[in-house]
ZAMI-581423 format. One record per residue: residue number from 1; x, y, z of N, C-alpha, C in turn; residue in three letters. Coordinates in nm, 2 decimals, always signed. Each point is the difference from the previous one (the first is absolute). Layout:
BEGIN
kollum->NUM&neast->X&nnorth->Y&nup->Z&caeast->X&canorth->Y&caup->Z&ceast->X&cnorth->Y&cup->Z&roba->ALA .
...
This chain:
BEGIN
kollum->1&neast->+9.78&nnorth->+9.08&nup->+7.73&caeast->+0.03&canorth->+0.03&caup->+0.14&ceast->-0.02&cnorth->+0.15&cup->+0.02&roba->MET .
kollum->2&neast->-0.07&nnorth->+0.04&nup->+0.10&caeast->-0.02&canorth->+0.14&caup->+0.04&ceast->+0.08&cnorth->+0.02&cup->+0.13&roba->ARG .
kollum->3&neast->+0.06&nnorth->+0.12&nup->+0.00&caeast->+0.09&canorth->+0.04&caup->+0.12&ceast->-0.04&cnorth->+0.14&cup->+0.05&roba->GLN .
kollum->4&neast->+0.03&nnorth->+0.02&nup->+0.12&caeast->-0.02&canorth->+0.13&caup->+0.06&ceast->+0.12&cnorth->+0.03&cup->+0.10&roba->GLY .
kollum->5&neast->+0.05&nnorth->+0.12&nup->+0.00&caeast->+0.09&canorth->+0.04&caup->+0.10&ceast->-0.07&cnorth->+0.04&cup->+0.12&roba->GLU .
kollum->6&neast->+0.05&nnorth->-0.05&nup->+0.12&caeast->-0.06&canorth->+0.04&caup->+0.13&ceast->+0.09&cnorth->+0.10&cup->+0.06&roba->ILE .
kollum->7&neast->-0.05&nnorth->+0.11&nup->+0.03&caeast->+0.07&canorth->+0.11&caup->+0.06&ceast->-0.05&cnorth->+0.02&cup->+0.15&roba->TRP .
kollum->8&neast->+0.10&nnorth->+0.02&nup->+0.09&caeast->-0.03&canorth->+0.03&caup->+0.14&ceast->+0.07&cnorth->+0.13&cup->+0.03&roba->VAL .
kollum->9&neast->-0.08&nnorth->+0.10&nup->+0.04&caeast->+0.06&canorth->+0.13&caup->+0.04&ceast->+0.09&cnorth->+0.05&cup->-0.11&roba->ALA .
kollum->10&neast->-0.05&nnorth->-0.01&nup->-0.12&caeast->+0.08&canorth->+0.06&caup->-0.12&ceast->+0.13&cnorth->-0.08&cup->-0.03&roba->ASN .
kollum->11&neast->+0.01&nnorth->-0.12&nup->+0.05&caeast->+0.12&canorth->-0.08&caup->-0.03&ceast->-0.05&cnorth->-0.13&cup->-0.07&roba->GLN .
kollum->12&neast->+0.06&nnorth->-0.04&nup->-0.11&caeast->-0.03&canorth->-0.13&caup->-0.06&ceast->+0.03&cnorth->-0.11&cup->+0.09&roba->LEU .
kollum->13&neast->-0.10&nnorth->-0.07&nup->+0.05&caeast->+0.01&canorth->-0.11&caup->+0.10&ceast->+0.02&cnorth->-0.13&cup->-0.07&roba->ALA .
kollum->14&neast->-0.08&nnorth->-0.03&nup->-0.11&caeast->+0.01&canorth->-0.13&caup->-0.06&ceast->-0.09&cnorth->+0.00&cup->-0.12&roba->GLY .
kollum->15&neast->-0.02&nnorth->-0.12&nup->-0.06&caeast->-0.08&canorth->-0.03&caup->-0.12&ceast->-0.10&cnorth->-0.11&cup->+0.03&roba->ILE .
kollum->16&neast->-0.12&nnorth->+0.03&nup->-0.04&caeast->-0.11&canorth->-0.09&caup->+0.01&ceast->-0.03&cnorth->-0.05&cup->-0.14&roba->LEU .
kollum->17&neast->+0.00&nnorth->-0.14&nup->-0.02&caeast->-0.02&canorth->-0.06&caup->-0.13&ceast->-0.12&cnorth->-0.09&cup->+0.00&roba->GLU .
kollum->18&neast->-0.07&nnorth->+0.00&nup->-0.11&caeast->-0.11&canorth->-0.09&caup->-0.02&ceast->+0.04&cnorth->-0.09&cup->-0.11&roba->GLU .
kollum->19&neast->+0.00&nnorth->-0.13&nup->+0.02&caeast->+0.04&canorth->-0.10&caup->-0.10&ceast->-0.11&cnorth->-0.11&cup->-0.01&roba->GLY .
kollum->20&neast->+0.03&nnorth->-0.10&nup->-0.08&caeast->-0.09&canorth->-0.11&caup->-0.01&ceast->-0.03&cnorth->-0.08&cup->+0.12&roba->GLU .
kollum->21&neast->+0.11&nnorth->+0.00&nup->+0.09&caeast->-0.01&canorth->-0.08&caup->+0.12&ceast->-0.05&cnorth->+0.08&cup->+0.12&roba->ASP .
kollum->22&neast->-0.03&nnorth->+0.13&nup->-0.02&caeast->-0.04&canorth->+0.08&caup->+0.11&ceast->+0.08&cnorth->+0.13&cup->+0.01&roba->GLY .
kollum->23&neast->+0.03&nnorth->+0.04&nup->+0.12&caeast->+0.06&canorth->+0.13&caup->+0.03&ceast->+0.13&cnorth->-0.02&cup->+0.08&roba->TYR .
kollum->24&neast->+0.10&nnorth->+0.09&nup->-0.03&caeast->+0.13&canorth->+0.01&caup->+0.07&ceast->+0.03&cnorth->+0.14&cup->+0.04&roba->THR .
kollum->25&neast->+0.04&nnorth->+0.02&nup->+0.12&caeast->+0.05&canorth->+0.13&caup->+0.04&ceast->+0.14&cnorth->-0.02&cup->+0.05&roba->PHE .
kollum->26&neast->+0.09&nnorth->+0.09&nup->-0.05&caeast->+0.14&canorth->-0.01&caup->+0.04&ceast->+0.05&cnorth->+0.14&cup->+0.03&roba->THR .
kollum->27&neast->+0.06&nnorth->+0.01&nup->+0.12&caeast->+0.06&canorth->+0.13&caup->+0.04&ceast->+0.13&cnorth->+0.02&cup->-0.08&roba->TYR .
kollum->28&neast->+0.02&nnorth->+0.12&nup->-0.03&caeast->+0.13&canorth->+0.03&caup->-0.07&ceast->+0.12&cnorth->+0.00&cup->+0.09&roba->SER .
kollum->29&neast->+0.11&nnorth->-0.05&nup->-0.05&caeast->+0.12&canorth->-0.01&caup->+0.09&ceast->+0.04&cnorth->+0.14&cup->+0.04&roba->ASP .
kollum->30&neast->-0.01&nnorth->+0.10&nup->-0.08&caeast->+0.04&canorth->+0.13&caup->+0.03&ceast->-0.09&cnorth->+0.05&cup->+0.12&roba->LYS .
kollum->31&neast->-0.13&nnorth->-0.03&nup->-0.01&caeast->-0.09&canorth->+0.05&caup->+0.11&ceast->+0.04&cnorth->-0.07&cup->+0.13&roba->TYR .
kollum->32&neast->+0.02&nnorth->-0.13&nup->-0.01&caeast->+0.03&canorth->-0.08&caup->+0.13&ceast->+0.13&cnorth->+0.06&cup->+0.06&roba->LEU .
kollum->33&neast->+0.09&nnorth->+0.05&nup->-0.08&caeast->+0.13&canorth->+0.05&caup->+0.05&ceast->+0.00&cnorth->+0.14&cup->+0.04&roba->LYS .
kollum->34&neast->-0.12&nnorth->+0.07&nup->-0.03&caeast->-0.01&canorth->+0.14&caup->+0.03&ceast->-0.01&cnorth->+0.02&cup->+0.15&roba->SER .
kollum->35&neast->+0.01&nnorth->+0.13&nup->+0.04&caeast->+0.00&canorth->+0.03&caup->+0.14&ceast->-0.15&cnorth->-0.01&cup->+0.05&roba->LYS .
kollum->36&neast->-0.03&nnorth->-0.08&nup->+0.10&caeast->-0.13&canorth->-0.01&caup->+0.06&ceast->-0.11&cnorth->-0.04&cup->-0.10&roba->ASN .
kollum->37&neast->+0.01&nnorth->-0.10&nup->-0.08&caeast->-0.11&canorth->-0.04&caup->-0.09&ceast->-0.12&cnorth->-0.04&cup->+0.08&roba->PRO .
kollum->38&neast->-0.12&nnorth->+0.03&nup->-0.05&caeast->-0.12&canorth->-0.03&caup->+0.06&ceast->-0.07&cnorth->-0.12&cup->-0.08&roba->LEU .
kollum->39&neast->-0.05&nnorth->-0.10&nup->+0.07&caeast->-0.07&canorth->-0.10&caup->-0.07&ceast->-0.13&cnorth->+0.06&cup->-0.07&roba->PRO .
kollum->40&neast->-0.04&nnorth->-0.06&nup->-0.11&caeast->-0.12&canorth->+0.04&caup->-0.07&ceast->-0.12&cnorth->-0.02&cup->+0.09&roba->VAL .
kollum->41&neast->+0.00&nnorth->-0.11&nup->+0.07&caeast->-0.11&canorth->-0.03&caup->+0.10&ceast->+0.06&cnorth->-0.09&cup->+0.11&roba->SER .
kollum->42&neast->-0.08&nnorth->-0.02&nup->+0.10&caeast->+0.04&canorth->-0.10&caup->+0.11&ceast->+0.00&cnorth->-0.14&cup->-0.06&roba->LEU .
kollum->43&neast->-0.08&nnorth->-0.02&nup->-0.10&caeast->-0.01&canorth->-0.14&caup->-0.06&ceast->+0.10&cnorth->-0.03&cup->-0.10&roba->THR .
kollum->44&neast->+0.08&nnorth->+0.11&nup->-0.04&caeast->+0.11&canorth->-0.02&caup->-0.09&ceast->+0.13&cnorth->+0.06&cup->+0.06&roba->LEU .
kollum->45&neast->+0.05&nnorth->-0.06&nup->+0.11&caeast->+0.12&canorth->+0.06&caup->+0.06&ceast->+0.12&cnorth->-0.01&cup->-0.09&roba->PRO .
kollum->46&neast->+0.10&nnorth->+0.09&nup->+0.03&caeast->+0.12&canorth->+0.01&caup->-0.08&ceast->+0.07&cnorth->-0.13&cup->-0.01&roba->LEU .
kollum->47&neast->+0.03&nnorth->-0.05&nup->-0.12&caeast->+0.08&canorth->-0.12&caup->-0.03&ceast->+0.05&cnorth->+0.00&cup->-0.14&roba->GLN .
kollum->48&neast->+0.11&nnorth->-0.07&nup->-0.02&caeast->+0.06&canorth->-0.01&caup->-0.14&ceast->-0.08&cnorth->-0.09&cup->-0.09&roba->THR .
kollum->49&neast->-0.06&nnorth->-0.11&nup->+0.06&caeast->-0.07&canorth->-0.09&caup->-0.08&ceast->-0.14&cnorth->+0.06&cup->-0.05&roba->GLU .
kollum->50&neast->-0.04&nnorth->-0.05&nup->-0.11&caeast->-0.13&canorth->+0.05&caup->-0.06&ceast->-0.11&cnorth->-0.07&cup->+0.07&roba->SER .
kollum->51&neast->-0.11&nnorth->+0.08&nup->+0.01&caeast->-0.13&canorth->-0.05&caup->+0.05&ceast->-0.08&cnorth->-0.05&cup->-0.12&roba->TYR .
kollum->52&neast->-0.07&nnorth->-0.12&nup->+0.02&caeast->-0.08&canorth->-0.05&caup->-0.11&ceast->-0.14&cnorth->-0.03&cup->+0.05&roba->LYS .
kollum->53&neast->-0.10&nnorth->+0.01&nup->-0.08&caeast->-0.13&canorth->-0.02&caup->+0.03&ceast->-0.08&cnorth->-0.03&cup->-0.12&roba->SER .
kollum->54&neast->-0.10&nnorth->-0.09&nup->+0.01&caeast->-0.09&canorth->-0.04&caup->-0.11&ceast->-0.10&cnorth->+0.12&cup->-0.03&roba->GLU .
kollum->55&neast->-0.03&nnorth->+0.07&nup->+0.11&caeast->-0.09&canorth->+0.12&caup->-0.02&ceast->+0.07&cnorth->+0.12&cup->+0.04&roba->THR .
kollum->56&neast->-0.06&nnorth->+0.12&nup->-0.04&caeast->+0.07&canorth->+0.12&caup->+0.03&ceast->+0.01&cnorth->+0.02&cup->+0.15&roba->LEU .
kollum->57&neast->+0.12&nnorth->+0.04&nup->+0.05&caeast->+0.02&canorth->+0.01&caup->+0.14&ceast->-0.10&cnorth->+0.09&cup->+0.07&roba->PHE .
kollum->58&neast->-0.06&nnorth->-0.04&nup->+0.11&caeast->-0.11&canorth->+0.08&caup->+0.06&ceast->+0.04&cnorth->+0.14&cup->+0.03&roba->PRO .
kollum->59&neast->+0.12&nnorth->+0.04&nup->+0.03&caeast->+0.04&canorth->+0.14&caup->+0.02&ceast->-0.03&cnorth->+0.08&cup->-0.13&roba->PHE .
kollum->60&neast->+0.05&nnorth->-0.05&nup->-0.11&caeast->-0.02&canorth->+0.07&caup->-0.13&ceast->-0.14&cnorth->+0.00&cup->-0.04&roba->PHE .
kollum->61&neast->-0.07&nnorth->-0.11&nup->+0.02&caeast->-0.14&canorth->+0.00&caup->-0.03&ceast->-0.08&cnorth->+0.10&cup->+0.08&roba->ASP .
kollum->62&neast->+0.04&nnorth->+0.03&nup->+0.12&caeast->-0.06&canorth->+0.09&caup->+0.09&ceast->+0.02&cnorth->+0.15&cup->-0.05&roba->GLY .
kollum->63&neast->+0.09&nnorth->+0.02&nup->-0.08&caeast->+0.03&canorth->+0.14&caup->-0.05&ceast->-0.10&cnorth->+0.04&cup->-0.11&roba->LEU .
kollum->64&neast->-0.07&nnorth->-0.10&nup->-0.06&caeast->-0.09&canorth->+0.02&caup->-0.12&ceast->-0.12&cnorth->+0.07&cup->+0.05&roba->ILE .
kollum->65&neast->-0.05&nnorth->+0.10&nup->-0.07&caeast->-0.13&canorth->+0.07&caup->+0.05&ceast->-0.12&cnorth->-0.10&cup->+0.00&roba->PRO .
kollum->66&neast->-0.09&nnorth->+0.04&nup->+0.08&caeast->-0.13&canorth->-0.08&caup->+0.01&ceast->-0.11&cnorth->+0.10&cup->-0.02&roba->GLU .
kollum->67&neast->-0.12&nnorth->-0.06&nup->+0.00&caeast->-0.13&canorth->+0.08&caup->-0.01&ceast->+0.00&cnorth->+0.09&cup->-0.12&roba->GLY .
kollum->68&neast->-0.04&nnorth->+0.12&nup->+0.03&caeast->-0.02&canorth->+0.10&caup->-0.11&ceast->+0.13&cnorth->+0.04&cup->-0.07&roba->TRP .
kollum->69&neast->+0.11&nnorth->-0.01&nup->+0.08&caeast->+0.13&canorth->+0.03&caup->-0.07&ceast->+0.04&cnorth->-0.11&cup->-0.10&roba->LEU .
kollum->70&neast->-0.04&nnorth->-0.13&nup->+0.03&caeast->+0.02&canorth->-0.10&caup->-0.09&ceast->-0.09&cnorth->+0.02&cup->-0.12&roba->LEU .
kollum->71&neast->-0.12&nnorth->+0.04&nup->+0.02&caeast->-0.09&canorth->+0.03&caup->-0.11&ceast->+0.06&cnorth->+0.11&cup->-0.09&roba->ASP .
kollum->72&neast->+0.06&nnorth->+0.10&nup->+0.05&caeast->+0.06&canorth->+0.11&caup->-0.07&ceast->+0.11&cnorth->-0.06&cup->-0.09&roba->VAL .
kollum->73&neast->+0.09&nnorth->-0.08&nup->+0.06&caeast->+0.11&canorth->-0.06&caup->-0.07&ceast->-0.05&cnorth->-0.08&cup->-0.12&roba->ALA .
kollum->74&neast->-0.10&nnorth->-0.08&nup->+0.03&caeast->-0.06&canorth->-0.09&caup->-0.10&ceast->-0.06&cnorth->+0.08&cup->-0.12&roba->HIS .
kollum->75&neast->-0.07&nnorth->+0.11&nup->+0.03&caeast->-0.06&canorth->+0.08&caup->-0.10&ceast->+0.10&cnorth->+0.08&cup->-0.08&roba->GLN .
kollum->76&neast->+0.09&nnorth->+0.06&nup->+0.07&caeast->+0.09&canorth->+0.09&caup->-0.07&ceast->+0.11&cnorth->-0.07&cup->-0.07&roba->ASN .
kollum->77&neast->+0.05&nnorth->-0.11&nup->+0.05&caeast->+0.12&canorth->-0.07&caup->-0.06&ceast->-0.04&cnorth->-0.13&cup->-0.06&roba->TRP .
kollum->78&neast->-0.13&nnorth->-0.03&nup->+0.00&caeast->-0.05&canorth->-0.13&caup->-0.05&ceast->+0.07&cnorth->-0.12&cup->+0.05&roba->LYS .
kollum->79&neast->+0.03&nnorth->+0.00&nup->+0.13&caeast->+0.07&canorth->-0.11&caup->+0.07&ceast->-0.10&cnorth->-0.10&cup->+0.04&roba->LEU .
kollum->80&neast->+0.04&nnorth->-0.13&nup->-0.01&caeast->-0.08&canorth->-0.11&caup->+0.05&ceast->+0.02&cnorth->+0.00&cup->+0.15&roba->ASN .
kollum->81&neast->-0.11&nnorth->+0.01&nup->+0.08&caeast->+0.01&canorth->+0.00&caup->+0.14&ceast->+0.06&cnorth->-0.13&cup->+0.06&roba->PRO .
kollum->82&neast->+0.00&nnorth->-0.10&nup->-0.08&caeast->+0.06&canorth->-0.13&caup->+0.05&ceast->+0.15&cnorth->-0.01&cup->-0.03&roba->ARG .
kollum->83&neast->+0.05&nnorth->+0.09&nup->-0.08&caeast->+0.15&canorth->+0.01&caup->-0.03&ceast->+0.07&cnorth->+0.07&cup->+0.10&roba->ASP .
kollum->84&neast->+0.04&nnorth->-0.07&nup->+0.11&caeast->+0.05&canorth->+0.07&caup->+0.12&ceast->+0.14&cnorth->+0.07&cup->-0.03&roba->ARG .
kollum->85&neast->+0.08&nnorth->-0.07&nup->-0.08&caeast->+0.13&canorth->+0.06&caup->-0.03&ceast->-0.01&cnorth->+0.12&cup->-0.09&roba->MET .
kollum->86&neast->-0.09&nnorth->-0.01&nup->-0.10&caeast->-0.03&canorth->+0.12&caup->-0.08&ceast->-0.05&cnorth->+0.12&cup->+0.08&roba->GLY .
kollum->87&neast->-0.09&nnorth->-0.03&nup->+0.09&caeast->-0.05&canorth->+0.11&caup->+0.08&ceast->+0.11&cnorth->+0.06&cup->+0.09&roba->LEU .
kollum->88&neast->+0.08&nnorth->-0.09&nup->+0.06&caeast->+0.11&canorth->+0.05&caup->+0.08&ceast->+0.10&cnorth->+0.09&cup->-0.08&roba->LEU .
kollum->89&neast->+0.03&nnorth->-0.04&nup->-0.12&caeast->+0.10&canorth->+0.07&caup->-0.08&ceast->-0.06&cnorth->+0.13&cup->-0.05&roba->LEU .
kollum->90&neast->-0.13&nnorth->+0.01&nup->-0.03&caeast->-0.06&canorth->+0.12&caup->-0.05&ceast->-0.05&cnorth->+0.10&cup->+0.11&roba->LYS .
kollum->91&neast->-0.03&nnorth->-0.05&nup->+0.12&caeast->-0.07&canorth->+0.09&caup->+0.10&ceast->+0.09&cnorth->+0.03&cup->+0.12&roba->THR .
kollum->92&neast->+0.11&nnorth->-0.06&nup->+0.01&caeast->+0.08&canorth->+0.01&caup->+0.13&ceast->+0.13&cnorth->+0.07&cup->-0.02&roba->CYS .
kollum->93&neast->+0.01&nnorth->+0.09&nup->-0.10&caeast->+0.12&canorth->+0.08&caup->-0.02&ceast->+0.02&cnorth->+0.10&cup->+0.12&roba->ARG .
kollum->94&neast->-0.11&nnorth->+0.05&nup->+0.05&caeast->+0.00&canorth->+0.10&caup->+0.10&ceast->-0.10&cnorth->-0.05&cup->+0.11&roba->ASP .
kollum->95&neast->+0.04&nnorth->-0.10&nup->+0.08&caeast->-0.08&canorth->-0.05&caup->+0.11&ceast->+0.01&cnorth->+0.09&cup->+0.12&roba->CYS .
kollum->96&neast->-0.10&nnorth->-0.02&nup->+0.09&caeast->+0.01&canorth->+0.06&caup->+0.13&ceast->+0.11&cnorth->-0.07&cup->+0.07&roba->ILE .
kollum->97&neast->+0.08&nnorth->+0.08&nup->+0.07&caeast->+0.12&canorth->-0.06&caup->+0.07&ceast->+0.13&cnorth->+0.01&cup->-0.07&roba->GLY .
kollum->98&neast->+0.09&nnorth->-0.08&nup->+0.03&caeast->+0.13&canorth->+0.01&caup->-0.06&ceast->+0.03&cnorth->-0.10&cup->-0.11&roba->ASN .
kollum->99&neast->-0.10&nnorth->-0.07&nup->-0.05&caeast->+0.02&canorth->-0.10&caup->-0.10&ceast->-0.05&cnorth->+0.05&cup->-0.14&roba->ILE .
kollum->100&neast->+0.08&nnorth->-0.02&nup->-0.10&caeast->-0.04&canorth->+0.03&caup->-0.14&ceast->+0.03&cnorth->-0.12&cup->-0.09&roba->SER .
kollum->101&neast->-0.09&nnorth->-0.03&nup->-0.10&caeast->+0.03&canorth->-0.11&caup->-0.09&ceast->+0.00&cnorth->+0.07&cup->-0.14&roba->VAL .
kollum->102&neast->+0.11&nnorth->-0.03&nup->-0.07&caeast->+0.02&canorth->+0.06&caup->-0.13&ceast->+0.02&cnorth->-0.11&cup->-0.10&roba->ILE .
kollum->103&neast->-0.09&nnorth->-0.01&nup->-0.10&caeast->+0.01&canorth->-0.10&caup->-0.11&ceast->+0.13&cnorth->+0.01&cup->-0.07&roba->GLU .
kollum->104&neast->+0.06&nnorth->-0.12&nup->-0.03&caeast->+0.12&canorth->-0.01&caup->-0.08&ceast->-0.04&cnorth->-0.03&cup->-0.14&roba->ILE .
């Protein structure tokens, strides 16, 4: 099982997990109880229950580089361009915007 911490505006918002049955995203209780927590995306509104999907959630998939940036990631880190979770964990530590993904 691979996991990544999802950070929003420098606060740990939740954990994204890849398992045999697909993907799970869960907001942390501490984040949900913090002052003015922001949702990771409009498609993942704040809630205590985990989100589950057979494929990588479109929001997270959209953070992965494309085009020549994907080529750079593939060449420098020898990442499989079809390994979406691997790409997310390796290339999205410092995304544009307020989201960061840190491999656990």
